[in-house]
N, C-alpha and C positions, 0 to 999 in steps of 0.2 A: 600532314596527318599526325606526326608526332607532337606537333605543337598544339593542334586544335582539339584532338580527341580527348585528352584529359580535361581540357577546359569545358568541352561539351558535357562530359560526365558530371563535372562540378556544377555546371549551370542547371542540368536536369535535377540534380540533388537539391539545389537551392529552390527550384520551382516546387519540388515535392514538399520540402519543409515549409515554404511560404504558403502553399495551398492549405496547410493545416491551420494557419493563422487568419484565413479569410473570415470576414464578419459572418457570423451564423445567420441563417435565414429561418424564419418561422415557417414551418411546413403547413401550418393551419392559420386561421384568422386570429387565434388566441396568441397573446404575447407570452409565449412559453419561456423565452429566454429572460424576459423581464421578471417573470415569476421565479425562475431558477436562480436569479441573482439576489433575491430577498434574503437577508441574514437571519439566522436563528442560532441559539446557543445550545450545543449538544456535546456531551462528553467533555465539558470544560473548555470548549473552543467555539468561537463565533465562526460560522461557515455558511456558505450559500446553500439554498435548498437543492441546487443542482448537485452539490457534493453529497448531501443527504441521500438523494435518490440513487446516485451512482454507487455509493458505498453500501447502501442497503441491498441493492440488487447483487452486488458482489458477494455479500454475506449469504443471501437467500439462495442464489442460483449459480454463483461462481462466474458470472460475467455481467457486463454492463448492458449489452444489447438485449432487447426484449421484444418478443412477438406476441400479439394478442391471439386469442383462439381463432379469430378470423384470418390469421396469417399476416395481418398488418403490423409493420414494425413501428413500435412506439418509442419516442424519446424517453430517457429515464424520468424527466420531469412530468411527461404525460402520464406515465405509470404512477408516479407519486400523487399526482392530482386525483387520479381515480381511487387510489388507496385512501386519501384524505376525504374526498367528497362523494365518491361513488363506491362505497365499500361492497355493495351487493354485486357490482360489476367486477371489482377487483378480486372478490372471492372465487371467481371462475378463472382467474389468470394462473397459468401453470408456472409458478416461479419458485417452488420448493424443490431443490435438488436432493434426490434420495437415490443412492446407488447400492447401499448395503442390502443384500437379499433378506437377511433376518428382519431388518426394520420394515422392509416392504411386506414381508409375511405378517408381521405384527399389525400392520395397517390393512391387511386383507388384499394386498396387491401382488400381482405376479411379476417376477423379474423378467421383463421383456425389453423391447426397444425404448419404452418410455422411461425417461430419467427425471422429469420434472412434473410436479403435480400441483393442483390448485388446492386452496383451503377447503373448498367444498368436497373435493375428492378425498381429503384426509379427515373430514369432520367425524365420520363414524368411528374412527379409531383413536380419537383424541383421549378418551377416558383410559384406554389401555396404555397409551403412550404416557399419560400422566402417572399411572401406576408404576410403569417401568422406570420413569424418571425418579420417583421417590425411592425406589430400590437402588438406583445408581448413586443417589446422593448419600447413601449409607456407606459407600466405598470411597476410599481415597482416589483422587483423580488419576494418579499415576498407576494405580493397580486395577483400574477398570478394564473390563474386557472390551474388545473392539466393538461388540454390539452395544455395550453401555455407552461407549464414547459417541457412537453414531446416534443413539437415542438422545444423548445430551445435546448434540449439535442441532438435531432437528427441533428439539424442544426450545432451544434458545432462538432458533429462527422463527418459530411460531410466536414466541413471546414478542420478539422484535416487530413482527408484522402486526400483531394485535395492538401493541403500543403505538405504532405509527397510525393505525386507524383511529386512535383516540387522542391524537395530538392536537388537532385544530377543529374537530367536528365530532359530536357524539355519533357513534356508529348508527344508532337506530332513530336519529332525528331526520325526518324527511325534509325539513326546511329550518335549519338552525338560525338563519337570519330572522325569520318570523318569530321563532321562539325567543330570541334576544329582545326583539322589539316588544313582544308581549311581556317579557320579564321586566323591561324598563318601565312599562306602564303600571305593572303590579307592585313595583318596588316600594313606593311610598306607603301604600296601604299594608303591604306584607310586612315591611319593616316595623310599622307601628303595631301590628298584631303580634309580631315576635317580641317586641319590647314589653308589650302589655302582658303577655303570657309569662315572660321571665320575671316580671314584677308582681305576679300573682293577681293581676287585675283582669277584668272582663276583656275579651278580645274577639275579633271576627274569625271564626274557625275556618271559613272558606279561604279567606286571605292568607291565614297562617298555613293551611295545607298547601296552597298553591306555591307560596314562596319556599316552603320546605322541600317540595318536589324539585324545584329548580336547584336549591342548595345541595340536595342529594346528587343530582346529576353533575353539578359542577365539582363536587367532592370526588366523584368517580373519575372525572377527567383529570383531576389533580393527581390522583393515586396511580392512574394507568398511563397517562400521556408520556411520550418519549422525548419530545422536543420542547425547549423553552423558547416560545415564539413571541412572547410579549416583552418588548424592550423596557428598560427602567424609565420612570417618568422624568421629565425635564427637571434638572437640578439635582438629580441623584448623583452622589459622588462616585459610586462604583458603576462603571459602564458595563460591567459583567453581571450586574444584578438583574438578569432576565428572569422571567417567570413562565411557568406553564400556563396554558390557557385557563385551565381550571382554577389555578391559584389567583389569576387576575380577576376572574369572574367572582370568586369568593370575596375578593377585596371590594367588590361592588357594594357590599353591605356597609363597608366603612366609608367609601367615597361617595356613595349615593348616585353613581352613574356608571354605565357600562363603559369599559375601556374602548376608546376609538380603534385601537389596534385589534381588539377582539372583534369589533364590528366589521373591520376591514376583511379579516379572514372569513367571517360569516358571509359577507357580501361576495367574496371570491368563490366560496362554495356554492352559493345560490346561482351565480352566473355560470359556473362550470356545469352544474347539473342541468340547468335549463338551456345550455348551449347558447349563451348570450355573449359572444366575444367582445362586442363593443363595451358592455358594462364591465366585463372582466378586465379588459385592457385599461379602461379608465381608472378602475380601482387600483390596479398595479401601479399606474403612473402617479396617482395622487398619494398612495401610501409610500412609494419610493421618495417622493418629494418631502413628505413629512419626516421620514427617517433621515434624509440627507441633512436636515437642520440640526440633528443631534448626533448623528453617527456617520458623518462623512468619511472619516478614515476607515471605519469598518466596512462601509459600503464600497469604498474603493478597493479594498482587499477582496471583498466578495466578487466584485466584477472581474478582477484579475484572476481569481481562482476559477471562476466559471470559464474564462477564456483558456486557462491552463488545462482544465478538464477536457474542453472541447478539442484543443490542439493535440493532446496526448504526446508530448515531446519524447518521452522515453520509448513509446511504441514506434514512432517514426525513426528514432535513432537506432532502434533494434533492427529495423529493415535495412538501414544504411550500413550497419555493421556487417550484416550478412552479405550484402553486395560487395563491400570492401574485401571481405574474406575470400569470396569466390574469385574476384578479379585477381587478387594477390596469388592465390593458388594456381590459377590458370597461367599467370605470368611465368611460373616455373616451367611451363610446358610450351608456351607460345608467346611471341611478342613481348619479351620481358620488359624492355624499356618503356613501351607504351602503356602496358597494363599496370606496371608497378607504380608509375606516377599517378595513374587514374585511381588505383586503390588507395594510395596515400591521401589524395585529396578527398576521396569519399570518407576515409577514416577520420580525417580532420573535421569534415562537416558533421559526421555523426557525433564526434567528440564535442563540437560546438553546440549541437542540439541538446546533448546530455548536460553540458555545462549550464545552458540556459534554463533547463528544467530544474537542476539542483539549486541554481541561484534564485529562481522563483520560489521554490519551497522555503529557502532560507528567509526570504523577505516576508512570506506569508506567516511563517512561524516565529519570526524574530529570534532565530536560533542559528547556531553553527550547522554545518552540513550533515553531521551524524548525530541523530537523536534516538534511533531505534534500529532494530535489525534490518528493516526495509531500507532505511536511508544508508545504513552501513554497506548493504549490497550495492547500492548506487555508487557510493563513494569508492569502494574497493575497485569496482570496474573502472571508474573515472581515473583513479591514480594509475592503474595498470595501463590504460590506453594512453594517458599522457606520457608515460615512460616509453611506450611503444612508438609513439610519434617521434620522440627524441632518437630512439634507436634507428628507426627507419630513415630519419634525416641524416644520421651519421653513416650508416652502412649501405643504404639504397639497394637492398637485396630482397625486399618484400617480406622478410621474416617478421619485422616489426608490424607490418600490415596484417599478416596472417594471425599473429598472436593477438594483436589489438582487436581485430574483428571477432575472433573467437571468444576472447575474454569479455569484451564489451557486450556481445550478444548474450553470453552465459550469465553475466552479472545482472543484466536487465531482466532476463528470464527468471532468475532466482527471485529478484525483487517482485516481479509480477505475481509469482506464486505465494510469496510472503504476504502480499496485499489481500489475497483471497480470505485469509483467516480473520482479519480485523476490518476490512473494508476501507476505513479511513486511515491513511498512512501518516497523518499528521496529528496523531492523538496527543493528549497532554503528557508532559514528562512526569515520570515517577519522582517522588520527593527526593530520593537519594541521588538522582541524576540531575536535579534542577539547578544547574550551575553553568551559565554560558561560558565562564572563563575556563573551567575544566573540560567542558565539551569541545571548546575551541583549541585546547592544548593537548591534554592526554588522549582524548578519544580520536581527534583528527590525526595526531602523530602516530598512534599505534595502528590505526586503520590504514595509514599509508604504508606501514610496515607489512600489514596483511597483504595489501595489494601488490607490493613489490615481491614478497615471497611467492605468491601465486604466479606472478609473471615469470619469475625464475623457473618455477616448476613447469609452466607451459612451454617456455622456450626449450627446456630440456626434453619435453615430449616431442616437440618438432624435430629436434636432433635425433632422438631415438627412432621416431616413425620414418623419417627420411632415410636414415642409415640402414635400418633393418628391412624396410618394405619397398624402397625405391633405390635407384642408382644415382639419385640427384645430390647426394651429400658429398660434394667435392671437398678436397682438403681445405681450400680457402673458406668455403662455407662453414665447415666444421670448426675451423679456427675462429671465425667471426662469432659463431654461436657460443663458443666457449668464453670468449671475451665478454659477450653480452651477459651470460649467466653469472659469470664472476662479478662483473660490475653491479648487476642488480642485487646479488646476494650481499655485497658490501653495503649498498643503499638500504636493503631490508634490515640488516643487522643494526645499523645505526638507528634507524627510526623505531625498530622494535625495542631496542634497549632504552632509548630516551623516553618512549611512550610508556614503557613498564615502570620506569623510575617516577615519571610524573603521576602514574596511577597510584603508586605507593604513597606519594605526598597527598594526593586527594583522599586516599583511604585513611591516612592519619588524621586529616581534618574531619572526615565524616564519621569514622568509627573509633578514632583514638589509637590506632595502631598502623604502622607503616606496612607491615606484612603479616598475614595470618594464615598462609598456606591454604587459602581458599582455592577451590578447583579452577576458577577463572584466573587467579593470580598464577597458579602453577602452570596453566596452559600458556599464558603470556611468557613466563620464564622459559618454558620448554622451546618456544619459538626462537627466543634469543640464543639459547644454548645450541639449538640445532643449526642455526645459521653460523654460529661461532665454530661448531664442529666442521661444517663444510669448508670454512675458510682455513682452519688449521690443517685439515686433511690436504687441501690444495697447497698451502704453503709448505707443509712438511713433505710433500711428494708422495703421500700415501695413495692419492688418486690422480688419474690423468683425466682426459676428456670424458671417457665413458663413465668412470666412477663419479666425477663431478655431476654429471647429468642424473645418475641414479640417486645421488644424495639430494639433488634439487627437487626431483619428483616426490621424494618422501617428504619434503617440506610442505607439499600440498596437503598431505595427510595430517601432519602436525598442526598446520594452520587451520584446517577445516574443523578439527576436533576442538581447538580452542575457541574458534569463532562461533560455530554452531553447536558443537557438542554440549557445552556448558549452558549456553543461553536457552536451548530448546529442550534439554533433557531433564530439567528440574533438579539440579544439584547446585548447592552453594549460594552465597549471597547475591551473585550476579545472575541468577536464574529468573527469567521473567515469563515462564509459561511452558508447560510440557506439551510436546507435539510428537505423537508416535510416528506419524508419517515422515517427519524430519529424520527420525532415527533410521528408518529404512533407506531413505535417499542418501543419508550420510554413509551408511555401511556400503551402499552400492558405489558411491564415489571412491571410498577408500579401497574397495576391491578393484576398481578400475585402475587406480594408481599402482596398486601392487602388481597387477598384470603387466602394466607398462614397465615396471622395474624388472619383472621376470623376463620380459622380452629383451630388455637391455642386457640381461645377464647371459644371453645366448653368446657363445664364443664369437669373437669379432670376425673370424674367417668365414662365418656363415651369414654375416650381414651382406645384403645385396650390394651396397655401395663399396664395401671392402673387397668383396669377391671381384668386382669390376676392376679395382686397383691391382689385385693379385694377378688377374688375367692380363692386364696391360703390362 
């Protein structure tokens, strides 16, 4: 039993992870997965349409799964196909998340159980929403009221939806394929009439009007479309010189023929609307073959990204972290040897899943692991769990598994909520950060310092919680936790210091000064100073076990304000976007840590574990 139970738990975890990598099956006759792997350029990055669908749903409704009004669950790509080619149907899809009562009242809706609304349900209130948005734009983003912020969010979601509808098919065209074929036939006569008119010569007015109607339609697609779906022509040096559909169609006047890529999308729309899966699948296959001749590396990445999206490694790892945490906690009450080893192997498996996810993101982006707040949350959790595995291997007391499961789950949960704001978590780098060398040195090193400081704080929380609330904090366990916290603080001090110095060198190269007392720089320095204070208090005998733990918990406060406080609250050169909700969560986290410190300040004779020792 002792030998095979942990092995069985590990095998079940492997089966669970492996099931997420199973080849996806099309639930309909349409080759949805083939369509989802088609590449487009959006927000400066080539990505598959599957990612476009998932990230758009995240922005619009806060989740990737979607249900049609009929109750049928649609894949994200199915939803996107209807947005592209069946906008009249998509306008009835309830995919706009609205929770603010004032915004609901503005749109004539009652705050009841319904949280998501369709475009048609919001249509009557769009003019008033537009007026309120113009008023909100007169106010600085950081000083807007909660109502104005929610108005801006909804407005941006509506704009995104409208631009998606104009990306590959004019919204009001019943058959764009027929329109393009007609345009191709009219092009010679229409171009001749256009040239004659510009030269002041007699021209065929009917031909001129017909061609100008098409030009106006194409220009509208160019101005409103969201995606760059037309790849550069063969021989173009810049592989990122993709075009919007409208731009490619406007170039038809210069080339003399409609782009085959534009015809491919028009054919896909025709087949989707008329429910012709055979034609749809044939076009997907032929178009993919044509793209493979010029963009094989990009297609390969899009295929992998689609598999990555479907596997959701971070979600799977999150579930395994929870199970590892629960097994480790239960091991303190029952079957310690059996459950501790099981929890360790589950934690290692969750760590492997997270590692695979981070490595995949690195390959897709051609970047080091930390490029934005989302990836920093992933990496902070990854570092902390790696250290927990080392601690658990050394001490074999389930403390490392408890801390690793808790921090791993918490970090992935934070990352998930960070993804809701932008949708695509692999966005282009800001110019000031566009340096793989410094991303791989300064950012990685200082983020490892973040992760270690948080780990020391959470180990201290375990010490305080077990000591005050339970009778399980034995002297040997308390001594082991003290050694763990001390060692991790030493690790955190080293990496925080080195990372801060490297950041100064990067700042000198970017801005011409090593140190400018920027809020982010100050926050990084405070982390170093606080860890140094902990070590000096320990070395000087100013604190013992309990004092060390209280100082380590406050390290969570210091690190959270440097990590999130500056980046998300709109101050300093390192600020990349104000988020009011982040402020409230940050305050709540700080308050929770202060409560833990207050709990630790209770006289030791009132701690349950210490009362047990006194009684003995």
